[in-house]
N, C-alpha and C positions, 0 to 999 in steps of 0.2 A: 125934326131934326135937320140941315140941311146934308148934303156928305160935305161941304166945306167946314162947314159947323162940327161931323161928329170927326172928319180927320184931325182938325185942331184941337180937340179938346184932349186935356192933358191925361185923364186917370179915364181905365172904364167905366163910372161909376157914370159920369157926364157923358158915355154914348151906351146906355140905354137907351132905347129906345118904347116904344111906344108897339105893343104888336095890331095886323090888321093895318096898319095904315098902308096906302097904295108908293108913298114917298119914300117911306122905312128903307136906306142901307142897310144892305143887308148883302155879307163876303159872300163870293158867287163858288171863285174858285181860290186855290193853292197854286203854282207856277213851281217850276223846278228850277226856275230861273229868272231871270228880268227880260232875258225877250224875249222867252215865250210867254211871258205878259203883259209884256207890251203886242209880240202877235196878237194874241190873242185880244187885248185891247180897243188895235188897229180892224179886228175882225168885226166886233163888234159895232167900235164907231161907221164902219162900214155897210153898217143893217140899220144903223138911227138909237139905236142903242147909247147912252152914258155912261160911261165906268172909268173909274179911276183906280191905280195901282197902287199898293199899300205894302209896305216893306220894300222897296225897291233901292235901296242903296244902302238897305244892312250888312249885305257880302259886296265885297275889294273887285275892280273889273268883275262884276260879271258872273262873282264864283261865291256861294254861299254856304260856309261850312258845315258840317254835323250837326247836327244841334242847334243850330241859331235857327231863326226868323224866317222865312220863306215870302216872298211876292204877293203876294194878294191880290185878286180883282172884286170889288167892291159893285154894287147895282141897288139902280135904287127896284124895291120890292114887285113893285106894277113891272118888271124887264128882267126878273129871274128866272123863270121858266122861257119864256123863250129865248134865252142870250144862254142859259143852260144849254136847248137844244142847239141854238148855232154854234157853242163849244168842243158838242157832243159831234155833231158832222164833221169838226175845223178836223176832233182828233181821232177820227176814221179815218178820211182821206191821208191825213198823212200818213199814218201807221200801215194802208193801204199803199202807201207810197214808196214804204220806207222797211 
């Protein structure tokens, strides 16, 4: 199932994917807000990793109310390990500078 097909699926049953497929779409991370999710997406894109932000429009004006869904980054399984490493480095640099 492609990323576009997965995101268009109306229910979770249609999102169930086979395991051990490199093109399988997996959730990489959950961001605290849409801005953070898009910063992460841009960092991954710059490294050649395709990803999609899911759930970014669930909060108004960039604010996600407590108890509501938050933005997530989804990538192909074969990119997940590298993407996770990139995000870990980005988070470390952000925490070191703040």
